C-alpha positions as CSV (number, residue, x, y, z in Angstrom):
1,M,-14.1,-51.2,-22.5
2,T,-13.2,-50.8,-18.8
3,K,-10.1,-48.7,-19.7
4,S,-12.2,-46.1,-21.6
5,C,-14.8,-46.0,-18.8
6,L,-12.1,-45.1,-16.3
7,T,-10.9,-42.2,-18.4
8,V,-14.4,-40.8,-18.5
9,I,-14.9,-41.1,-14.8
10,S,-11.4,-40.1,-13.8
11,P,-11.7,-36.3,-14.6
12,L,-15.1,-36.2,-12.8
13,V,-13.8,-37.9,-9.7
14,L,-10.7,-35.7,-9.7
15,S,-12.7,-32.5,-10.0
16,V,-15.0,-33.5,-7.1
17,F,-11.9,-34.5,-5.0
18,F,-10.0,-31.3,-5.6
19,C,-13.0,-28.9,-5.3
20,S,-14.3,-30.2,-2.1
21,P,-11.9,-28.3,0.2
22,L,-13.2,-25.0,-1.3
23,L,-16.6,-25.7,0.3
24,A,-15.3,-25.5,3.9
25,D,-17.0,-22.8,6.0
26,D,-13.7,-21.2,7.2
27,A,-12.2,-20.9,3.7
28,I,-11.0,-17.4,2.7
29,P,-12.4,-16.2,-0.6
30,D,-10.0,-16.2,-3.6
31,N,-10.7,-12.5,-4.3
32,F,-9.8,-11.4,-0.8
33,P,-6.8,-8.9,-0.9
34,V,-3.5,-10.3,0.4
35,N,-0.7,-8.0,1.4
36,T,2.4,-8.1,-0.8
37,I,6.0,-8.1,0.5
38,E,6.3,-4.4,-0.5
39,D,3.2,-3.6,1.7
40,E,4.8,-5.3,4.7
41,E,8.1,-3.3,4.4
42,Y,6.3,0.0,3.7
43,K,5.9,2.2,6.7
44,L,2.5,3.9,6.8
45,G,2.1,7.6,7.3
46,S,-0.2,10.6,7.1
47,G,-2.2,10.7,3.9
48,D,-2.3,7.0,3.2
49,L,-5.7,5.5,2.6
50,I,-6.1,2.0,4.0
51,K,-8.8,-0.6,4.0
52,I,-9.3,-2.6,7.2
53,T,-11.2,-5.8,7.1
54,V,-12.1,-7.6,10.3
55,F,-13.4,-11.0,9.2
56,N,-17.1,-11.6,9.9
57,Q,-17.4,-8.0,11.4
58,K,-18.7,-5.7,8.7
59,E,-19.3,-2.9,11.2
60,L,-15.7,-2.9,12.2
61,S,-14.4,-3.0,8.6
62,G,-13.9,0.0,6.3
63,E,-11.7,2.5,4.6
64,Y,-9.7,5.0,6.7
65,M,-7.4,7.9,5.8
66,I,-4.4,8.3,8.2
67,N,-4.6,11.7,9.7
68,G,-1.8,14.2,10.4
69,A,-1.1,12.7,13.8
70,G,-0.6,9.3,12.2
71,L,-3.9,7.9,13.7
72,I,-7.1,6.3,12.5
73,A,-10.3,6.1,14.6
74,L,-12.0,2.7,14.7
75,P,-15.4,1.8,16.1
76,L,-15.2,0.3,19.7
77,I,-11.5,0.7,20.1
78,G,-10.9,4.4,19.2
79,D,-7.6,5.8,18.0
80,V,-5.0,3.4,16.6
81,K,-1.5,4.5,15.9
82,T,-0.4,3.7,12.4
83,K,2.4,6.2,11.6
84,D,5.8,4.5,10.9
85,L,4.3,1.0,11.3
86,T,4.2,-1.7,8.7
87,V,0.9,-3.1,7.5
88,K,1.6,-6.3,9.5
89,Q,2.2,-4.3,12.7
90,V,-1.1,-2.4,12.3
91,E,-3.0,-5.7,11.7
92,E,-1.5,-7.1,14.9
93,G,-2.2,-3.9,16.9
94,I,-5.9,-3.8,15.9
95,A,-6.3,-7.5,16.6
96,N,-4.7,-7.0,20.1
97,K,-7.0,-4.1,20.9
98,L,-10.1,-6.1,19.8
99,K,-9.0,-9.4,21.5
100,P,-9.5,-8.8,25.2
101,D,-13.0,-7.2,25.3
102,Y,-14.7,-7.4,21.9
103,L,-13.7,-10.5,19.9
104,L,-12.4,-13.9,20.9
105,N,-10.0,-14.5,18.0
106,P,-10.1,-11.5,15.6
107,K,-8.7,-11.9,12.1
108,V,-7.6,-8.5,10.7
109,N,-6.4,-7.6,7.2
110,V,-5.0,-4.2,6.3
111,Q,-4.5,-3.1,2.7
112,V,-3.0,0.1,1.4
113,L,-5.5,1.5,-1.2
114,N,-3.7,4.8,-2.0
115,Y,-0.2,5.8,-0.9
116,R,0.5,9.3,0.3
117,P,1.3,11.7,-2.6
118,F,4.8,12.9,-3.6
119,Y,5.6,16.5,-4.1
120,I,7.6,18.0,-7.0
121,L,9.0,21.5,-6.9
122,G,11.4,23.7,-8.8
123,E,12.0,23.7,-12.5
124,V,9.0,21.7,-13.7
125,K,6.0,23.1,-15.6
126,E,3.4,22.2,-12.9
127,P,5.0,22.0,-9.4
128,Q,2.5,20.5,-6.9
129,S,1.6,17.2,-5.2
130,Y,0.7,14.1,-7.3
131,P,-0.7,10.7,-6.4
132,Y,2.0,8.1,-5.9
133,V,2.2,5.3,-8.5
134,D,4.1,2.1,-7.5
135,G,7.3,1.6,-9.5
136,M,7.6,5.2,-10.9
137,T,11.0,6.8,-11.4
138,Y,12.0,10.4,-10.9
139,L,11.9,10.8,-14.7
140,N,8.3,9.6,-14.7
141,A,7.5,12.1,-11.9
142,V,8.9,15.0,-13.9
143,A,6.8,13.9,-16.9
144,I,3.7,13.8,-14.7
145,A,4.5,17.4,-13.6
146,G,4.4,18.5,-17.2
147,G,8.1,18.1,-18.0
148,Y,11.1,20.3,-17.3
149,S,11.1,24.1,-17.6
150,Y,13.7,25.6,-20.0
151,R,16.1,26.3,-17.0
152,A,16.0,22.8,-15.4
153,K,19.0,20.6,-14.6
154,E,18.0,17.4,-16.2
155,D,20.7,15.0,-14.9
156,Y,19.5,14.5,-11.3
157,V,17.0,15.6,-8.7
158,M,17.3,16.6,-5.1
159,V,15.0,14.5,-2.8
160,I,13.9,14.6,0.8
161,R,12.5,11.2,1.8
162,M,9.5,11.3,4.1
163,K,10.9,8.4,6.1
164,D,14.2,10.1,6.9
165,P,13.9,11.7,10.4
166,Q,16.8,14.1,9.7
167,K,15.2,15.3,6.4
168,R,18.5,15.2,4.5
169,E,18.4,16.3,0.8
170,L,19.7,13.5,-1.4
171,K,21.1,13.8,-4.9
172,L,19.5,11.0,-6.9
173,N,19.6,9.8,-10.5
174,M,16.5,10.1,-12.7
175,D,16.1,6.3,-13.0
176,E,15.8,5.7,-9.3
177,K,12.4,4.9,-7.8
178,V,10.1,7.5,-6.2
179,M,8.9,6.7,-2.7
180,P,5.5,7.9,-1.2
181,G,5.9,11.2,0.4
182,D,9.1,12.2,-1.4
183,V,9.7,15.9,-1.8
184,I,11.5,16.2,-5.2
185,H,13.3,19.4,-6.2
186,V,14.4,20.0,-9.8
187,E,17.2,22.5,-9.6
188,E,17.8,25.5,-11.9
189,R,20.9,25.3,-14.1
190,F,23.1,28.3,-14.4
191,F,24.4,29.2,-17.9
């Protein structure tokens, strides 16, 4: 009888024991966005839409589009440089600007909501800019642009990467990954 009584009480005791740390005042909610490794390696640039959360400071939190100069304007601290910085570096920069005068120990989270678009030109049916989708290949990009025109070279694309300061044109296979801000050119074939 005591053995069955323990099996009934045991799950209840365990659930109270394991759930009690979740009731702490300083716990971060489970649904709060956490940056991925890809976000930390990704360099922000003009056209990216980011969400900034300063814990317990709703008036300092919000969504911001990075302007052409690579800046965002935040309440209290003004312009913040974001261009060519990782998400982690922007979080640290905002926290450091808030720390001395406004908040004692600011906790800042930055999340990329929308990456800057990619551009596709040349021998596709609808050449223009399109929203970046994580994990897409150059073949996917061509499909999004309506497919190839009848004169297109279909083996490869020529790409200028936004992050390349020299803006060199690279010849890339169709199964390689598109990066935000890529300028993709589908060349014309000669008969």
